[in-house]
TIRO-2110 file (N, C-alpha, C; in Angstrom, 1 decimal):
// TIRO-2110
34.5, 88.3, -84.1, N, 1, A
34.4, 87.4, -85.2, CA, 1, A
34.7, 88.1, -86.5, C, 1, A
35.5, 87.5, -87.4, N, 2, A
35.8, 88.1, -88.7, CA, 2, A
34.8, 87.9, -89.7, C, 2, A
34.9, 88.6, -90.8, N, 3, A
33.9, 88.4, -91.9, CA, 3, A
33.9, 86.9, -92.4, C, 3, A
35.1, 86.4, -92.6, N, 4, A
35.2, 85.0, -93.1, CA, 4, A
34.7, 84.0, -92.1, C, 4, A
35.0, 84.2, -90.8, N, 5, A
34.6, 83.3, -89.8, CA, 5, A
33.0, 83.3, -89.6, C, 5, A
32.4, 84.5, -89.6, N, 6, A
31.0, 84.5, -89.5, CA, 6, A
30.3, 84.0, -90.7, C, 6, A
30.8, 84.3, -91.9, N, 7, A
30.2, 83.8, -93.1, CA, 7, A
30.3, 82.3, -93.3, C, 7, A
31.5, 81.7, -92.9, N, 8, A
31.6, 80.3, -93.0, CA, 8, A
30.7, 79.6, -92.1, C, 8, A
30.6, 80.1, -90.8, N, 9, A
29.6, 79.4, -89.8, CA, 9, A
28.2, 79.5, -90.3, C, 9, A
27.8, 80.6, -90.8, N, 10, A
26.5, 80.8, -91.4, CA, 10, A
26.3, 79.8, -92.6, C, 10, A
27.3, 79.7, -93.4, N, 11, A
27.1, 78.8, -94.5, CA, 11, A
26.8, 77.4, -94.2, C, 11, A
27.6, 76.8, -93.3, N, 12, A
27.4, 75.4, -93.2, CA, 12, A
26.4, 75.1, -92.1, C, 12, A
25.9, 76.0, -91.3, N, 13, A
24.9, 75.8, -90.3, CA, 13, A
23.5, 76.2, -90.7, C, 13, A
23.4, 77.2, -91.6, N, 14, A
22.1, 77.9, -91.8, CA, 14, A
21.7, 77.8, -93.3, C, 14, A
22.6, 77.8, -94.2, N, 15, A
22.2, 77.9, -95.6, CA, 15, A
21.4, 76.7, -96.1, C, 15, A
20.3, 77.0, -96.8, N, 16, A
19.5, 75.9, -97.4, CA, 16, A
20.2, 75.2, -98.5, C, 16, A
21.1, 75.9, -99.2, N, 17, A
21.8, 75.2, -100.3, CA, 17, A
22.7, 74.1, -99.8, C, 17, A
23.4, 74.3, -98.7, N, 18, A
24.2, 73.3, -98.2, CA, 18, A
23.4, 72.2, -97.7, C, 18, A
22.3, 72.5, -97.0, N, 19, A
21.4, 71.5, -96.4, CA, 19, A
20.8, 70.6, -97.4, C, 19, A
20.6, 71.1, -98.7, N, 20, A
20.1, 70.4, -99.7, CA, 20, A
21.1, 69.4, -100.3, C, 20, A
22.3, 69.5, -99.9, N, 21, A
23.3, 68.5, -100.4, CA, 21, A
23.9, 67.8, -99.2, C, 21, A
23.2, 66.9, -98.6, N, 22, A
23.7, 66.2, -97.4, CA, 22, A
25.0, 65.4, -97.6, C, 22, A
25.3, 65.1, -98.8, N, 23, A
26.6, 64.3, -99.1, CA, 23, A
27.7, 65.3, -98.9, C, 23, A
27.5, 66.6, -98.8, N, 24, A
28.6, 67.5, -98.6, CA, 24, A
28.6, 67.8, -97.1, C, 24, A
29.0, 66.8, -96.3, N, 25, A
29.1, 67.0, -94.9, CA, 25, A
30.2, 67.9, -94.6, C, 25, A
30.0, 69.1, -94.0, N, 26, A
31.0, 70.0, -93.7, CA, 26, A
31.9, 69.7, -92.5, C, 26, A
31.6, 68.7, -91.8, N, 27, A
32.3, 68.3, -90.6, CA, 27, A
32.9, 66.9, -90.8, C, 27, A
34.1, 66.7, -90.2, N, 28, A
34.8, 65.4, -90.3, CA, 28, A
34.0, 64.5, -89.3, C, 28, A
34.5, 63.2, -89.2, N, 29, A
33.8, 62.2, -88.5, CA, 29, A
33.8, 62.6, -87.0, C, 29, A
34.7, 63.3, -86.5, N, 30, A
34.7, 63.7, -85.0, CA, 30, A
33.7, 64.8, -84.7, C, 30, A
33.1, 65.4, -85.8, N, 31, A
32.0, 66.5, -85.7, CA, 31, A
32.5, 67.7, -85.1, C, 31, A
33.9, 67.9, -84.9, N, 32, A
34.5, 69.1, -84.4, CA, 32, A
35.4, 69.8, -85.4, C, 32, A
35.9, 69.0, -86.3, N, 33, A
36.8, 69.6, -87.4, CA, 33, A
36.1, 69.6, -88.7, C, 33, A
36.5, 70.5, -89.6, N, 34, A
35.9, 70.5, -90.9, CA, 34, A
36.4, 69.3, -91.8, C, 34, A
35.5, 68.9, -92.7, N, 35, A
35.8, 67.9, -93.6, CA, 35, A
36.5, 68.5, -94.8, C, 35, A
36.9, 67.8, -95.8, N, 36, A
37.5, 68.4, -97.0, CA, 36, A
36.6, 69.5, -97.6, C, 36, A
35.3, 69.3, -97.6, N, 37, A
34.3, 70.2, -98.1, CA, 37, A
34.3, 71.5, -97.2, C, 37, A
34.3, 71.3, -95.9, N, 38, A
34.3, 72.4, -95.0, CA, 38, A
35.6, 73.2, -95.1, C, 38, A
36.7, 72.5, -95.2, N, 39, A
38.0, 73.2, -95.3, CA, 39, A
38.1, 74.0, -96.6, C, 39, A
37.6, 73.4, -97.7, N, 40, A
37.7, 74.2, -99.0, CA, 40, A
36.7, 75.4, -99.0, C, 40, A
35.5, 75.2, -98.3, N, 41, A
34.6, 76.3, -98.3, CA, 41, A
35.2, 77.4, -97.4, C, 41, A
35.8, 77.1, -96.3, N, 42, A
36.4, 78.1, -95.4, CA, 42, A
37.6, 78.8, -96.2, C, 42, A
38.4, 78.0, -96.9, N, 43, A
39.5, 78.6, -97.7, CA, 43, A
39.0, 79.6, -98.7, C, 43, A
37.8, 79.2, -99.4, N, 44, A
37.3, 80.2, -100.4, CA, 44, A
36.7, 81.4, -99.7, C, 44, A
36.2, 81.3, -98.5, N, 45, A
35.7, 82.5, -97.8, CA, 45, A
36.8, 83.4, -97.4, C, 45, A
37.9, 82.8, -96.8, N, 46, A
39.0, 83.6, -96.4, CA, 46, A
39.6, 84.3, -97.6, C, 46, A
39.8, 83.6, -98.7, N, 47, A
40.4, 84.2, -99.9, CA, 47, A
39.5, 85.3, -100.4, C, 47, A
38.2, 85.1, -100.4, N, 48, A
37.3, 86.2, -100.9, CA, 48, A
37.4, 87.4, -100.0, C, 48, A
37.5, 87.2, -98.7, N, 49, A
37.5, 88.2, -97.7, CA, 49, A
38.8, 89.0, -97.7, C, 49, A
40.0, 88.3, -97.8, N, 50, A
41.3, 88.9, -97.8, CA, 50, A
41.5, 89.7, -99.1, C, 50, A
41.2, 89.0, -100.2, N, 51, A
41.5, 89.6, -101.5, CA, 51, A
40.4, 90.4, -102.1, C, 51, A
39.2, 90.4, -101.4, N, 52, A
38.1, 91.2, -101.9, CA, 52, A
37.7, 90.8, -103.4, C, 52, A
37.7, 89.5, -103.6, N, 53, A
37.4, 89.0, -105.0, CA, 53, A
36.6, 87.7, -104.9, C, 53, A
35.8, 87.5, -105.8, N, 54, A
34.9, 86.2, -105.8, CA, 54, A
35.8, 85.0, -106.1, C, 54, A
35.7, 84.0, -105.4, N, 55, A
36.6, 82.8, -105.6, CA, 55, A
36.0, 82.0, -106.7, C, 55, A
34.8, 82.2, -107.3, N, 56, A
34.3, 81.5, -108.4, CA, 56, A
35.2, 81.4, -109.5, C, 56, A
35.5, 80.2, -110.0, N, 57, A
36.4, 80.1, -111.1, CA, 57, A
37.9, 79.7, -110.7, C, 57, A
38.1, 79.5, -109.4, N, 58, A
39.4, 79.0, -109.0, CA, 58, A
39.7, 77.7, -109.8, C, 58, A
40.9, 77.5, -110.3, N, 59, A
41.3, 76.4, -111.0, CA, 59, A
41.7, 75.2, -110.1, C, 59, A
42.2, 75.6, -108.9, N, 60, A
42.6, 74.5, -108.0, CA, 60, A
41.4, 73.8, -107.4, C, 60, A
41.4, 72.5, -107.6, N, 61, A
40.4, 71.6, -106.9, CA, 61, A
41.1, 70.5, -106.1, C, 61, A
41.0, 70.5, -104.8, N, 62, A
41.8, 69.5, -104.1, CA, 62, A
41.3, 68.1, -104.3, C, 62, A
42.1, 67.1, -104.1, N, 63, A
41.8, 65.7, -104.3, CA, 63, A
40.6, 65.4, -103.3, C, 63, A
39.6, 64.7, -103.8, N, 64, A
38.4, 64.4, -103.0, CA, 64, A
37.3, 65.3, -103.3, C, 64, A
37.4, 66.3, -104.0, N, 65, A
36.4, 67.2, -104.4, CA, 65, A
36.2, 67.2, -105.9, C, 65, A
35.0, 67.1, -106.4, N, 66, A
34.8, 67.2, -107.9, CA, 66, A
34.9, 68.6, -108.3, C, 66, A
35.1, 68.9, -109.6, N, 67, A
35.1, 70.3, -110.1, CA, 67, A
33.7, 70.9, -109.9, C, 67, A
32.6, 70.1, -110.1, N, 68, A
31.3, 70.6, -109.9, CA, 68, A
31.0, 71.0, -108.4, C, 68, A
31.5, 70.2, -107.5, N, 69, A
31.3, 70.6, -106.1, CA, 69, A
32.2, 71.7, -105.7, C, 69, A
33.4, 71.8, -106.2, N, 70, A
34.3, 72.9, -106.0, CA, 70, A
33.6, 74.2, -106.5, C, 70, A
33.1, 74.2, -107.7, N, 71, A
32.3, 75.4, -108.2, CA, 71, A
31.2, 75.8, -107.3, C, 71, A
30.4, 74.8, -106.8, N, 72, A
29.3, 75.1, -105.9, CA, 72, A
29.8, 75.8, -104.7, C, 72, A
30.9, 75.3, -104.0, N, 73, A
31.4, 75.8, -102.8, CA, 73, A
32.0, 77.2, -103.0, C, 73, A
32.7, 77.4, -104.2, N, 74, A
33.2, 78.7, -104.5, CA, 74, A
32.1, 79.7, -104.6, C, 74, A
31.0, 79.3, -105.3, N, 75, A
29.9, 80.2, -105.5, CA, 75, A
29.3, 80.6, -104.1, C, 75, A
29.0, 79.6, -103.3, N, 76, A
28.4, 79.8, -102.0, CA, 76, A
29.3, 80.8, -101.1, C, 76, A
30.6, 80.5, -101.2, N, 77, A
31.6, 81.4, -100.5, CA, 77, A
31.5, 82.8, -100.9, C, 77, A
31.5, 83.0, -102.3, N, 78, A
31.5, 84.4, -102.8, CA, 78, A
30.2, 85.1, -102.4, C, 78, A
29.1, 84.4, -102.5, N, 79, A
27.8, 85.0, -102.1, CA, 79, A
27.8, 85.4, -100.7, C, 79, A
28.3, 84.5, -99.8, N, 80, A
28.3, 84.8, -98.4, CA, 80, A
29.2, 86.0, -98.0, C, 80, A
30.3, 86.1, -98.6, N, 81, A
31.1, 87.3, -98.3, CA, 81, A
30.5, 88.5, -98.8, C, 81, A
29.9, 88.5, -100.0, N, 82, A
29.1, 89.7, -100.5, CA, 82, A
27.9, 90.0, -99.5, C, 82, A
27.2, 89.0, -99.1, N, 83, A
26.1, 89.2, -98.2, CA, 83, A
26.5, 89.7, -96.9, C, 83, A
27.7, 89.3, -96.4, N, 84, A
28.2, 89.7, -95.1, CA, 84, A
28.6, 91.2, -95.2, C, 84, A
29.2, 91.6, -96.3, N, 85, A
29.7, 92.9, -96.5, CA, 85, A
28.5, 93.9, -96.6, C, 85, A
27.4, 93.3, -97.2, N, 86, A
26.2, 94.2, -97.3, CA, 86, A
25.3, 94.2, -96.1, C, 86, A
25.8, 93.5, -95.0, N, 87, A
25.0, 93.5, -93.8, CA, 87, A
23.8, 92.5, -93.7, C, 87, A
23.9, 91.5, -94.7, N, 88, A
22.7, 90.5, -94.7, CA, 88, A
23.0, 89.3, -93.8, C, 88, A
24.2, 89.1, -93.4, N, 89, A
24.5, 88.0, -92.6, CA, 89, A
24.9, 88.5, -91.2, C, 89, A
END
């Protein structure tokens, strides 16, 4: 399992912050594939892992995601990658 893979799984299955936002369903209707939110979160995690930089402040926001939600997902991704690197996840 890679850092990004483990962090993303932990994020949408275990984190309280995601659970507190049920409208941000991380899975598509088939419950097997990521939704736009899950895809964006995973993208932010991969970016943070590969480039070793926090994705908070990305200017790109895909259609279907508000800037506020994008900022939230960016922050969660950045924190998860940092926690993983520190051995907390």
